[in-house]
N, C-alpha and C positions, 0 to 999 in steps of 0.2 A: 115803366120798367124795361130793361133790356131783356127781351125774350129770345131774340135772334141776333147773331153776330157774324160778320164776315171775317174769316181767317184766311191765311195765305193758301190754304188747301181747299177751302170751300165754305159754304154757309152752314152754321150750326144753330140748333134750336135747343133751349133749355126749358126747364119747368119751374114753376114757383116752388120754393122750399116751404117748410112748415110755416114760416113767416112769409106771407106772399109778397112782402117788400124785397125779398131776396130771390134771385134767380140762380138755380143750380144747373150747370152744364156738366154732365158726367160722361166720361169715356171719349174725350176728344183726342183723335190721333195726332201725335206731334212728330212721329217718325214712321218709317215703313215697317212692316212685319219683320221680325228678326229670325224667322225659321229658314230652313233650306240654305240657300247660298249666303244669306245675311247672318247666319249663326256665327258668332265670334267675329263679327265685323263691327266697326264703328257705326252708330246709327245713321241710316240713310233717309233722305227726304221722303215724306209720305206721298202717296199718289193723290192727285186732286180728284174731287168728286163733283158731280152735277147735282143740282137741286139742293134741298135742305136736309142736312143730316140730323136726325133726332138723337140728341145726346141726353137721354132720359135715365140711363142706368150706368153704374160703374162698370169699367172694363174688367177683364179677367185678371186674376192674380198672376204674377210672374211665377215661373216654375220654382217649386219649393216643397219641402215636406208637407204632407196633408195637414192643414191646421185643425185644431179642435180635438186632437187625439191625446190621450194621457190625462193625468190629473196633476196640474201644477198651477201656480199663481197666474201664469200667462194664458193657459187654456181656459181657466175660469174667468179671467178678466176680459180678454179680447179675442183670442184666436178660437172662437167658439163653434164655428160652422165647418165641418169637414166636407160639405157639399158645395162650397163656394167654387164657382168655375175657375179653372186654371188653364193657362195657355202660354206657350213660348212667345206668342205674338201679343205683347202686353204693353207696348209703349204708348200709353194713353194718359191723359191728365184730366183734372177736374177743376172747375172754376165756380166759385160762389161770388156773385156780385150784387151789391146793393144799388148800383148806379141806375139812374133813370135814363141817362143819355151817355153817348160815347165821349162827350166833351168834358166830363167831370174831373178826370185826372185824379182819381183816388189812389192812395198808397196801396202797394201790392205786397203780399206776403206769400212766398213760395216755400212749400213744406216738403221735406224729404223724411220718410218714415225710417224707423230703426228695425233691428232684428238680426244684428250680427252679420249683415250682408248675406244672410242665408234664408231669411223669411221676413214676412211683413207685407203690408199692402196699404194703399191710400184709403181703401174703403173700410178700414177698421173703425168701429163706431166712435172711438174717442176722438178721431180726427175730423168729425163733422165741422165744416167751416162756417156754419151758419151764425153761431154766436159772435165770432170775430167779424164776419161780414156785417152783422147788425150794427157794429160800431163804425161803419163807414170805410171798410177795407175790402179790397178784392183779394180773395184767397185762392191760391193755386196749389194743388197737391199733385206731385209728379210720381209716376211709377218708373221703375228701373229694373234691369236684369240683376239676378241674384246668383250666388253660389257658382257652380261650374259654368253656367250660361253667362254670368256677368264678369267673372274674374279668372277664367282659364288663361294660363300662360303656356306656350309651347314653342319650340324652335321653329316649327313650320309657320306659325303666325308671324314671327319676325321676318321671315323670308317673304311672306305674302304682303304684309302691310307694316313696315317698320314704323310708320307714323302713328299707328294705333295697334300695337301688338297685344294688349291686354287692357284691363280696367274698363271694360265695356259698360259696366254699371255706372261708373263715374262719368263716362262720356254721355250716357243716356241723360243723366242729370244736367249736364252742361247743355245738351241739345234742348232740354226743357227750358233752360234759362234763355237760350237763343230764341225759342218760340215765344217766350214772354216778351222779349224786346220787340219782336215783329208784330205781335198780335194782341197784346193785352189792352192796348188803347181802344180796340173795338168793344171791349167789355167795360169801358169806363175807367180803366186803370192807367196809372202813370208809369211808363217804362223807365223814367228817371228817378223814381222813388221806390226801389225794390229792396225788400229785406228777405234774406234766405234764412231758413231755420231747419233744425233737425234734432233728433234725440237719439242717444245711444249710437248705433252705426249711422243714423241720420246726422247726428252731431259730428261724428267722425267724417262723414261726407262733406259737411259744411267746412270743416277744417281743410280737407283736401281741395275743395273749391277755392277757399281763401288763399291757399298756397300756390295756385295755378295762375300765373301772370296773364294767361290768355283770357281770363275772366274779367280783366280790367273794364270797368264801366257797366258790368251786368247787374251789380247790386251795390248798395252803399252801407248796409247794416247786416248783422248776423246774430242769430240766436243759436247758442250752442248748449245743448242740454245733455248732461251725463256723458260727456265724451272725454273729459280730462280724467281718465281713470287708469291707474297702473295695476295690471293683474299679474302677480308673480307666477301664476299657474299656467300661463298660456303665452305663446308667441303671437297670438292672433288678437291683438287689441284693436279697439274701434278705430284708433287714429294712427297707430304705428304701422307703416307699410311692410309687407313681406319681402324678403330678398328675391330679386328677379331670377337669379340663377337657380336657386332652390325651387322657386315656383315653376320654372320650366321643367326641372327634373320631375316634379310632382305631376305636371301635365303629361309627360311621357308615360309615367306610371298609370295615369288615368286612362290614356288611350289603350294601354295594354289590358286594363280591366274591361274596357269596352269591347276589346277584341278587334280593334282596327289599327291600321298602320299609317293612314293618311288623313289629311283634313277632309278630303272629298268623301271618304268613307264615313268619317265621323259626322259629317253634316247630313248624311242620308239616314242616320239612325233616328228612331222614334224618340221624341222628347221625353216621354214618360220613362222609357228604358234608360236614357241618359241620366235622368234625375234619380231613379232608383239605384243605379250603379254608383252614382256620386254619393248617395247616402251611405252605402257600404264603404266606399273609398274614404270617407271622412273618419271612419273608425280607426283607420290605420295611419292616414296621412294628415288628418286635420282639414279644416275648411279652406276653401279658396277665397281670398280676401284681396283688398287693394295691394298692389305690388309696385315696388319702386322700379319702374321700367325706364326711368330717366326721360320719359316722354310726357305723359300726363302727370305722373308722380315722380318728382326728382328729389324729394327730401322727406324727412319726418315732419309732418305738418305742425305737431305740437312744438317741436324744437324750433321750427321756422317762426312760429308765433312768438315764442319766448325771445328769439333773437331779432325780432322786428323785421322779418323778411317776407311776411305775408302781405296781402293787399291791405291798404290803410282804411279799414272800416271800423265803425263803432260796434262793440260786441256786448251782448247780454249773455252771461254764462252762469252755470250753476249745476247743482246736483241734488239728489235726494239725500236725506240724512243716512239712510241705511244701504242704499243701492243693492249690491248682491249679498249682503250679510245674512240673508235668510236661506242661502244655499250652502250645502255641506260638501267640502272637498277633502279636507284633512281630518283624519279621525284619531291619529296617534301623536303623542309627544315627539317620538322619534322622527316622524314625517315632518312635523312642524320645524324641528331643528334643522332638518335638511333644507327645507324651503327658506328658512331664515338665513342659513349659510349662503344659499344661492343668491338671495336678494341683498343681504347686508354685508356679506364677506367677513372681513376681520372684525366687524362691529356687530356680528350676530348675537353674541352674548349680551351686549349692551341692549339690543332690541328686546331680547327675551326677558331682561330684568324689568323693562317698561311693561311688558305684557302682563306680568303678574298683578300689577296694580289695576289693570283694566278688566280682567276676566270675570271677576265676581260681579261687578256692576253690570257688565254686558249680559251675563247669564241670567241675572234677575230680569232683565228687559226682554230677552228673546226666548228663554226657556228651552225651546227645542233645538236651538242651534249650538253646535259644539264651541265652547269657549276656547278650545285649543287653537282652532283656526281663525276665530273671530278677530283676534287682535291683529294678526298679520294682514287680513283683508282690510280692516279698519285703517291700518297703517298705510296701505297702498291707496286707499280711497282718499285719505288725508293728503297724501303726496300729490294726488291728482288735483285736489282743490288748490293746493299751493301753486301748481303749474298754471292753473286757469287764472288765478288772481294776479300773479306777479309778472305781467308783461313789462319788460324793462324799457320799452320804447314808447314814450307818449305819442310819437308821431304816427303810431298805428291807429290811434283813435282811443276813445275811452272804453273802459270795461266796467260794466255793471254786474256785480256778482251776487248770486242768491244761494240760499240753502233752504230746501223744502223739508220741513220737519213737523208737520201736524201728526196727530194720531190718525191712523187709518182704521176705521171700524171694520168688523167682520170676524166670523168665527175662526178664520185661519191665523189671526194674529200676525199678519205679514209684515208689520212695521211700515215705514215709509220706503217701500221697496223700489227697486229700479223701475222706472217708467210711471210710477204712481202719480207724478206731478202732471202727466198729460191730461188727465181728467180735469185738472184745475185750470191750466193755461188755456185750454180750448173751451172751458166752462161747459163740459158735457157730463157732469155728474149724474144727471137724471137717467142716462143710459146705462149706468153701472149697477151691479147687483148689491153693492155695499150699502148698508143703512146709514147713509150720510144724513146729517142733521143741519139745522139752519146755519150754524157757525161754519160748517164746511162750504155751504153755498155762498156765504158771505166772503170767505177767503177766495173761493174760485172767482167771484166777481172782481175782487181786488186784483188778483193775479192776471186775469184776462185784460183788465183795464191798464195795468202796468205794461203788459205786452203790446197792447194796441197803441198806447202812447209812444212806446219805443218805435214801433213800426212807422208811425206817422212822422216823427221828428228826430229819432235817435236819442230821445230823453224819456225815460219811463215815467217821469213825474207829471202830475196833472190832477184832474178831478175824478172822483168816483161818480157813479151815475146819479147819485142824489145831489150832486153839486158841491159836496165837500171835498177838500183836498186830501189826496192819498198821503199816507206817511212818507216823509221825505226820503228819497233813495239817492245817495251820492255815489259817484263812481269810485271804484276801488283804486287807491294809490298806496305807495309805500309809506307816505307820510300819514295818510288817513286810511288805514286798512279796514274799510267798512263793508259789511255785507248785509243784504236784506234777508231777514229770516222770516219765512212763511210758516207760521205756527198755528196751532189750533185756535188761538185767540186772535188771529189776524196777522197782518204784516207789521214787522218791527225792525228798525235798523239797529245793528249792533257793530261796534268796533271790534275787530278781530285781531287781537294781539296773539302771536304764536305762542303756544305752550312749550314747555321743555321738550315734550315728545315731538312736537312739530319741528322744533329747531333741530332735533336729532335727525328727523326725516329729511329736512332740507340739506343737511350736511352729508348724509350717507346714501341717499337715493339718486 
């Protein structure tokens, strides 16, 4: 087994995972600390070290709201520990490798976590890479800067470094991909067979990386989970970039709240003070997210994908059945009508007529969720599915589309909520509090096998671990609009002809 590896910055040592055939290297620096003078700069090379660096534990979280506080599905599910160490200096990554020697050239899977670009971390328990590594894949999870540390825009930053004026979190991810190209062979990985993947904001990050031509050759396949979502309530979607001019205005307002006038002063502030101020700032101005600076981000990546302007890679994409449908935003019919007007314009009344047919059924399913807003959220989710499925350019590569729709057990009756498919693709159900049964574990095994087949070859089809063939999964095309449905009874391919409601959405959104 590979227990030590030589990287460009120095020798690292890992530890056997729970399965001793897997070695886990945790907390490997891939860039320099980002505090002080490196705050709000593109990632810089890490300093080299002498001797062997013991990479036995995860690095700190990037600056973010303290996790594990409050009572919602996410604090119950993943963000459970408010005492997890946090630091501005967090550009570290983790590697799980099953390789015995550096010559094996195993396929590589690089993972970007989600969290709305405001929270999240590679050490979340659902992201344990061991089960994927057990299938002969080298897994890399990359940390990156979040919130105001990752996405501040300000006129002073343009003057200082016009080549990297914002989007530092996306630049961190790209630096992680460059590290993989230079170093992953030492862990038994093949730098010419790299798949990138992410969920939610991580999926949005994948889309941004796909849309950046400087990433040519860094990866050949992409997993995009729950990123093709249209949210009528927010300008801060996972994949749609924020206007640069407005982001700079917000940056100036943020400096005013910090009580500073210059970058030099802002870089001297304590990171916790900056984070706490930012949390107050968001209440008035909203979050800082990827910005269309015309440097790293020069387009809407979903639109670029639809128009065949992203890198030509094979894609696996999909979403959960319910996504954010378990959250309440609209509570009155009048508010819904306003939202419908904003989203559908002159066709708002037509949308509202469709709504009536859906509310009763959805209310029976969710119970505690307001049927008033449920239909408009469902509409926008469906529109996101359509965007994901209908790439008009075959030259981009195939798209394998899935829908995750099993029942999720638990007293909270959360449905197949946003992010619930992570437990299954990583096959980490045993770490979850939910009372999963055998059929859930069977589905997770299938989903993890589909993913690993895709990572190896770009085709999810192949054998299950008992030697039997997995249900056939064909790429989605306009001629054969097929999606793989992951249900409580297992995986099943279904042809997806658009309903009248979906046709309306395609025409009006």
